[in-house]
C-alpha positions as CSV (number, residue, x, y, z in Angstrom):
1,X,-143.3,14.9,16.8
2,X,-145.1,15.7,20.6
3,X,-146.5,14.6,23.5
4,X,-149.6,15.5,25.4
5,X,-150.0,18.8,27.1
6,X,-149.9,18.1,31.0
7,X,-152.2,20.3,32.8
8,X,-151.8,20.8,36.9
9,X,-152.9,23.1,39.3
10,X,-150.6,24.6,42.4
11,X,-152.1,23.6,45.7
12,X,-152.8,27.1,46.3
13,X,-154.2,28.2,42.8
14,X,-157.7,28.4,43.9
15,X,-158.0,31.8,46.1
16,X,-160.9,34.2,46.8
17,X,-160.5,37.7,48.2
18,X,-162.3,40.5,49.2
19,X,-161.6,44.2,49.0
20,X,-163.5,46.8,52.0
21,X,-165.0,50.0,51.0
22,X,-163.2,52.5,51.5
23,X,-165.5,55.3,50.4
24,X,-168.2,55.9,52.5
25,X,-172.0,55.5,50.6
26,X,-172.8,58.7,52.0
27,X,-169.4,60.6,50.3
28,X,-170.2,58.5,47.3
29,X,-173.8,59.2,47.0
30,X,-172.9,63.1,47.5
31,X,-170.1,62.9,44.7
32,X,-172.7,60.7,42.5
33,X,-175.3,63.7,42.8
34,X,-172.8,66.3,41.7
35,X,-172.3,64.0,38.3
36,X,-175.4,63.2,37.8
37,X,-176.1,65.2,34.8
38,X,-173.6,63.4,33.1
39,X,-175.6,60.4,33.5
40,X,-177.1,60.7,30.2
41,X,-173.7,61.0,28.0
42,X,-172.0,64.0,26.5
43,X,-174.6,64.6,23.7
44,X,-177.3,65.3,26.3
45,X,-175.4,67.0,28.5
46,X,-174.6,69.9,25.7
47,X,-177.6,69.8,24.0
48,X,-178.6,73.5,24.2
49,X,-182.2,72.7,23.3
50,X,-182.8,69.9,25.3
51,X,-180.6,68.8,28.1
52,X,-181.1,67.2,31.8
53,X,-181.1,70.1,34.6
54,X,-180.6,69.8,38.0
55,X,-184.7,69.8,39.0
56,X,-185.1,67.2,36.2
57,X,-182.7,64.6,37.2
58,X,-183.7,62.7,40.8
59,X,-182.0,59.6,42.1
60,X,-184.4,56.2,41.6
61,X,-182.0,53.8,43.3
62,X,-179.0,52.8,44.4
63,X,-176.7,49.9,45.5
64,X,-173.4,48.5,46.4
65,X,-172.1,46.2,44.7
66,X,-169.7,43.7,44.4
67,X,-167.3,43.2,41.3
68,X,-165.0,40.6,40.2
69,X,-162.0,39.9,38.7
70,X,-159.6,37.7,38.1
71,X,-155.8,37.6,38.8
72,X,-154.1,34.7,36.8
73,X,-150.6,33.3,36.4
74,X,-149.2,30.1,35.0
75,X,-146.1,28.7,33.5
76,X,-145.1,26.1,30.8
77,X,-142.4,24.5,31.1
78,X,-141.3,22.3,28.1
79,X,-138.3,19.9,28.2
80,X,-137.6,19.2,24.2
81,X,-134.6,17.9,22.0
82,X,-133.5,18.9,18.5
83,X,-130.7,17.4,15.9
84,X,-128.7,20.4,14.4
85,X,-125.5,20.7,13.0
86,X,-122.5,22.9,15.0
87,X,-119.6,24.0,12.6
88,X,-116.5,23.7,14.7
89,X,-113.4,25.6,12.9
90,X,-110.5,24.2,12.9
91,X,-107.7,26.6,13.0
92,X,-104.7,24.5,11.8
93,X,-104.2,24.7,7.4
94,X,-102.7,21.1,7.6
95,X,-105.5,19.4,9.2
96,X,-107.7,17.3,6.9
97,X,-109.1,14.6,9.5
98,X,-110.3,15.2,13.0
99,X,-110.7,12.3,15.8
100,X,-113.6,12.7,17.8
101,X,-114.5,9.6,20.6
102,X,-112.6,7.8,18.2
103,X,-114.2,8.4,14.7
104,X,-112.2,10.0,12.2
105,X,-113.9,13.0,10.9
106,X,-113.4,15.0,7.5
107,X,-112.5,18.8,7.9
108,X,-114.5,21.0,5.2
109,X,-112.4,23.5,3.8
110,X,-113.0,26.7,2.3
111,X,-109.8,28.1,0.7
112,X,-107.4,28.4,3.9
113,X,-110.3,27.8,6.5
114,X,-111.0,24.7,7.6
115,X,-114.4,23.6,9.3
116,X,-115.6,20.4,10.8
117,X,-119.7,20.0,10.6
118,X,-120.6,18.1,13.9
119,X,-124.1,16.1,14.1
120,X,-125.2,17.0,17.6
121,X,-128.6,16.4,19.7
122,X,-129.6,19.1,21.8
123,X,-131.7,18.6,25.0
124,X,-133.2,21.8,25.8
125,X,-135.9,23.4,28.6
126,X,-138.0,26.2,27.9
127,X,-140.0,28.1,30.7
128,X,-142.7,30.4,29.8
129,X,-144.4,32.9,32.1
130,X,-147.6,34.4,31.9
131,X,-149.7,37.1,34.2
132,X,-152.6,39.6,33.6
133,X,-155.6,40.5,35.2
134,X,-159.1,40.0,33.5
135,X,-162.9,41.5,35.0
136,X,-164.9,39.5,35.8
137,X,-167.5,41.4,33.5
138,X,-166.0,41.4,30.4
139,X,-165.4,44.7,30.0
140,X,-162.3,46.5,28.9
141,X,-160.5,47.7,32.1
142,X,-156.8,48.1,32.2
143,X,-154.5,45.0,33.8
144,X,-152.8,48.0,35.2
145,X,-156.0,49.1,37.1
146,X,-156.8,46.2,38.4
147,X,-153.3,45.4,39.3
148,X,-153.1,48.8,41.2
149,X,-155.7,47.4,44.1
150,X,-153.8,45.1,44.8
151,X,-150.7,47.1,45.3
152,X,-152.8,49.5,47.4
153,X,-155.6,48.9,49.1
154,X,-155.9,45.8,51.8
155,X,-157.9,42.6,50.9
156,X,-158.9,39.8,53.2
157,X,-158.8,36.4,52.0
158,X,-162.1,34.2,52.5
159,X,-162.9,30.5,52.1
160,X,-166.4,31.4,51.3
161,X,-168.2,34.1,50.0
162,X,-172.0,34.7,51.0
163,X,-172.6,38.3,49.7
164,X,-176.1,39.3,48.0
165,X,-174.0,42.2,46.4
166,X,-171.6,40.2,44.2
167,X,-172.4,40.7,40.6
168,X,-172.6,37.2,38.4
169,X,-169.4,36.3,36.7
170,X,-169.7,36.6,33.0
171,X,-166.1,35.5,32.6
172,X,-165.7,32.4,34.9
173,X,-162.2,30.5,35.4
174,X,-162.5,28.3,32.2
175,X,-162.4,31.6,30.0
176,X,-159.6,33.0,32.1
177,X,-157.7,30.4,32.1
178,X,-157.8,29.8,28.7
179,X,-156.5,33.3,27.9
180,X,-153.3,32.3,29.6
181,X,-153.2,29.0,28.1
182,X,-153.6,30.3,24.3
183,X,-151.1,32.4,25.5
184,X,-148.5,30.0,26.6
185,X,-149.3,27.6,23.8
186,X,-148.4,30.3,21.4
187,X,-145.4,30.4,21.4
188,X,-143.2,28.7,18.7
189,X,-140.8,25.9,19.7
190,X,-138.0,24.8,17.3
191,X,-138.2,21.1,18.4
192,X,-137.4,17.4,16.7
193,X,-139.6,15.9,19.4
194,X,-141.0,17.3,22.7
195,X,-140.3,14.9,25.8
196,X,-142.8,16.8,28.9
197,X,-144.7,19.9,28.1
198,X,-146.7,21.4,31.4
199,X,-148.5,23.8,31.7
200,X,-149.0,24.9,35.8
201,X,-151.8,27.5,37.3
202,X,-150.0,29.2,39.8
203,X,-152.7,31.8,40.5
204,X,-156.3,31.7,40.0
205,X,-157.5,34.0,41.9
206,X,-160.9,36.0,42.3
207,X,-160.7,39.3,43.8
208,X,-164.2,41.0,44.3
209,X,-163.7,45.3,44.8
210,X,-166.8,47.4,46.3
211,X,-168.6,49.5,43.3
212,X,-171.7,51.9,44.7
213,X,-174.2,52.9,41.5
214,X,-176.7,55.4,41.4
215,X,-179.4,55.2,39.1
216,X,-181.2,58.9,37.4
217,X,-184.1,59.4,36.0
218,X,-184.4,62.3,33.5
219,X,-187.8,62.9,34.6
220,X,-188.6,65.0,31.1
221,X,-187.8,62.0,28.7
222,X,-188.4,59.0,31.2
223,X,-184.6,58.3,30.4
224,X,-182.4,56.6,33.1
225,X,-178.8,57.2,33.2
226,X,-176.3,55.6,36.0
227,X,-173.2,56.8,38.1
228,X,-170.6,54.5,39.6
229,X,-168.4,55.5,42.2
230,X,-165.2,53.2,43.0
231,X,-165.4,52.0,46.3
232,X,-161.5,52.0,46.7
233,X,-160.6,54.8,44.7
234,X,-163.4,57.5,45.3
235,X,-163.6,57.9,41.2
236,X,-166.6,58.6,40.0
237,X,-167.8,57.4,36.4
238,X,-170.6,58.8,34.4
239,X,-172.5,56.5,31.4
240,X,-172.2,53.5,33.9
241,X,-174.5,50.3,34.3
242,X,-176.9,48.7,36.4
243,X,-176.3,45.5,36.8
244,X,-179.6,42.9,37.9
245,X,-177.9,39.5,38.2
246,X,-176.5,39.0,41.3
247,X,-174.8,35.1,42.9
248,X,-177.7,33.7,44.2
249,X,-175.2,30.7,45.9
250,X,-172.3,30.8,48.4
251,X,-169.3,30.9,46.4
252,X,-166.3,28.8,47.6
253,X,-162.9,28.2,46.2
254,X,-163.5,24.5,45.3
255,X,-166.7,25.7,43.3
256,X,-164.1,28.6,41.1
257,X,-163.4,25.6,39.1
258,X,-166.6,24.3,38.1
259,X,-168.2,28.0,37.6
260,X,-168.3,27.3,33.6
261,X,-170.8,28.0,30.9
262,X,-173.6,28.0,32.9
263,X,-173.1,31.3,34.0
264,X,-172.2,33.0,30.8
265,X,-174.5,35.2,29.3
266,X,-176.5,35.7,32.6
267,X,-175.1,38.9,32.8
268,X,-177.4,41.4,31.7
269,X,-176.0,45.3,31.8
270,X,-178.1,48.2,30.4
271,X,-175.2,48.8,27.9
272,X,-173.0,45.9,27.4
273,X,-171.1,43.8,24.6
274,X,-172.8,40.7,23.6
275,X,-171.4,37.8,26.0
276,X,-168.3,35.8,25.9
277,X,-167.9,32.5,24.0
278,X,-166.7,30.4,26.6
279,X,-164.5,27.3,26.1
280,X,-164.0,23.8,27.5
281,X,-162.5,23.8,30.5
282,X,-158.9,22.2,30.5
283,X,-158.8,18.6,32.2
284,X,-156.3,19.1,35.1
C-alpha cells in the first residue's frame, strides 16, 4: 500500500543566471576563419578531387547567441514501514521459552543452536538525491562540461531576461523536472506501506551561455557550414548549427514553470534530431 506522492518546490528553486562572454567577437571570428574549411565535414575536407579551399569559402553571416541549459537537483524523502522477522540467537542451551513484554515466546532449536523469531514493524525513512545538468537544446552535451562552466566562469543572477540573442528552449522545465522525477521514482522501496512520499525540487536553475556562430558558404557547391566558438572557453567546434528561432518575449523566474510544451518542436537547426516528446509538468 502506498500514498500519493507530494511534489514541492523550494522557495528559491526557480532562478536565472547569465554568463558574460570571455572570448571577444574579433577573436572568435579570427578563430572561425582559420577553421572555416572544416565547416563542411571531414569527407569534404579530405576529398582530393573536390574540397573547399580558402578562396572558395566565405563568411556570409555571424551572430552571438545565448544557449540555455538547466541545473537541477531534487530530493525524495520516503517514510514507510514494513513487517519483518528478526532472528535472535538464544545462547543458553537449556532455554525453551523467553518472556518478552509479558509474552512467553518459544525458542526454536536446530541442534545445539537456539533462536527466537520476533515479528516486528520497522519504521523507516529513505532519502534519495539527484543532480544533473541538461542542455536546453536537446543535444548530447556532457553534464560535466556544463558543470565546468559553473565552477570556472562568473555568472550573474537576473530576475528577468530580455535578450534577443536567447535561443528558444527545446527542453522546457517540465521535461527537465521529469528526468529527475523518473530517476528518483525508479528506486525500489521494499515497504508494506508508504506513509509519506515527498519529492522536493531544490534547484531548477536556467543558465544561458554565450556562443558565437559563423556561417560560411562554399561557393562552388552552394553548401553552407557553421563554425561555433564557445564564448567562455574560446574553443571552436566544426559542424555547428544555425538556430533561427529565438525567444520573442521577456523571460522571468515565474515564467520558467509555465514554459511548457508550446515551446517544444519549434527549434529547427540545420542538422537536428527530432524534438523531444514532452510530458505534462508535475503538479506542485
